[in-house]
N, C-alpha and C positions, 0 to 999 in steps of 0.2 A: 769333085770329091763329095762324099756322103759322110755325114757325121751321125754317129749313133751314141746316145747317152746310155751308159751302163751303170748309172748311179740311182739308188733309191732316194726319193725325196725325203729330206730330214724333217720329221714331224714330231710333235710332242706325244703323239699316241702310238709311235712305232714300237714294235716289240724289241726287247734287248736280251742279251745273253743272260741266262738265269743267274741271279745274284747281283747283276749290275744295276746301277741306278737308272731310273726312268728319266728321260729328258724332260725338262720343264722350260716352257716359253712364258715369260712374264712381260707384259707390256708396261714399260716404265715412263713412256711419254706418248701423248695423244696429239695427232695432227691438229684437231680443232681446239684443243685446250692449250697446248704448249707450242704449237707452230711447227711441230715435226713429230715423226713417229720413231720410237726406239723400243727395242726389246732386250731383255736380259735372258740369256740362255744358260741353263745349268745342265751339264751332261757329263757322263763318263766318256772317255775317248774311244770306246769300242762300240758305239752305237751306230747303226746304219752302215752305209758303205764307208769303210775306213781303211787306213794303212797302218801296219805295225812296223816299227823300227826295231833294231837290235836291242835297245834298252828295255823293251817290253819283257824280254826273257833273260837278258844277260846283264850282270851287275855293271860291267864296264862298257856295255854296248853303246853305239851312237844313238843320240836322240834324233828325232826327225829334223830339227833345225840344223843339225850337223851334216845332213846328207846333201851331196852335190845335186844340183837340179838336173844334171845330165842323166841321173838315175831314173828320173820320173817319166821319161819318154823313150820310145823305141819301137822297133818292128814288132807287131803283134803276131802271136801264134795261138790259134784256137784249138784246144783239146776237147773233142767231143766224148764226154764220159757219161752220157745219159744212160741210165739203166744199170750202172755199175755201183756196187757198194764199196769197192776199193779202187782208187785211182793209182795204178801201178806203173813202174818204169817203162814197160814197152810202149806206153802211150806217147813217150817222148822220142820214139824212133823217127828218124828223118830230120830232126833238128840238128843243125850244124853247130859245132863247137865255137864259142867265142863270137857269136853274132850279136850278143847282148840283147837277146829277145826278152819280151814281156809275154809270159805264158798265161793265158786265161783258160781256166778249167770250167767247162760247161757241164753241169750235172742236171740242170733243169729244176733243181730243188728250190730255186728262188721263188717259184710259184706258190710255195707253201710258207712264204715269209711271215704271214700273219697267223699261222696255225701252230699249235704246240709241237706238232711233229717236226717242224723246221729245226728245233733245237734238240730233238730227241733221237732222230733217226737219219741224220745227214750222212752221206758217204764221206769217207776219209781218204786222204792222200797217204800213200805208204812211205816208209823211210827210204825204200829203194828209189822211189820217184824223187824224193827230196834230194838224195845224194847224187842222183844223175843230173838233176837240175843244177846243182852246184858245179858238177864237173863240166857241164856244158857252158858255164859262164852266164847263165840266165840272170837277169837283173831283178825281175819281179815275178812272183807267182800269185795270181789272183783266182778266186773261186766264188761261185754263186751260192755258197753255204756259209754258216756262221763261223766256221773254223776249218782249217785243213785237217785237224786231228782233235784228239781228246786228251785229258790229263793222263800222263804227266807232260804232254805237249812236246814229245821228242821231235816231231816234224818241225814245229816252230823253232826249236833250238838248233836243228840242223841248218835250216834255211837262214835264220837270223844270225846264227853264229858265223855264217859265211857272207853276211851282208846281202843276202837275197831278201828283198822286202816282200811283205805279204799284204795282199788286199783281200778283205773279207766282205761278204754280203753284196757281191755284184748282182746285177739284174739285166734282163733283156739281151742275153748273149745270142739267142737264136738267129737274129738278122745277120750275124757274121758267118753263118754256115754257107759255104759256097760263094762268099762275097769277094774272094780274091785277096790281094795284098792289102794290108791295113796297118796303120800305126796306132799306138796307144798313147794317150796323154793322161797321166794320173798325177794330178797336182794336189798334194795335201796342204792344209793350213800349216803355216810355218810356226808351229808351237814348239816350245822348248821342253817337249815331253816325249813319251814312248810311243804315241800313236795320235792320229787325228783324222777327222772326216776328210774324205778325198772325193773330188769330182773326177770321174773316169769317163773318158770319151774315146771312142774308136773312130779313126779317120780312114775310111775306105778309099783306096787310091784308084782302083780300077775294078 
């Protein structure tokens, strides 16, 4: 098996969605002085590679801590959307219904992660794509952009309203092109909130 890390390293100087708080790392214990090292982290839940739960957009939606762990792993499907400004439903052709897939949308935009353009010109997922993902029984839609859509976030609401989880700010998806069958493990921190950082790994089977 081959393991591919699809997660941005979480750092204090990483860019964040406009208007969100910038992460802070504060060292509160020093190995030489205190006998151990410890840091305090202050961050919004939507920094770096992270997962959105229904509560993010829906008043009575589930929090991440309420999601069954079976939801966080499954057969991976790579959608190659490089060069497209809109990710539309035909890109889901060929995916069979109710196989509980985790769909990863590769736009290549992650390469602009530290550039202003990353938050200004990213491609969007269409409502048609979101509705088809729901009808196919997909568990998670992940993308290498800061968001699948823009305000008023209708795509978010379609997916999360049907308990299709969302992963934003993926990276390093190109090694999956032509890689064959793979599984995705996407395990978020078990916070009792609407979103959390997530470590996303693809396990290539053959």
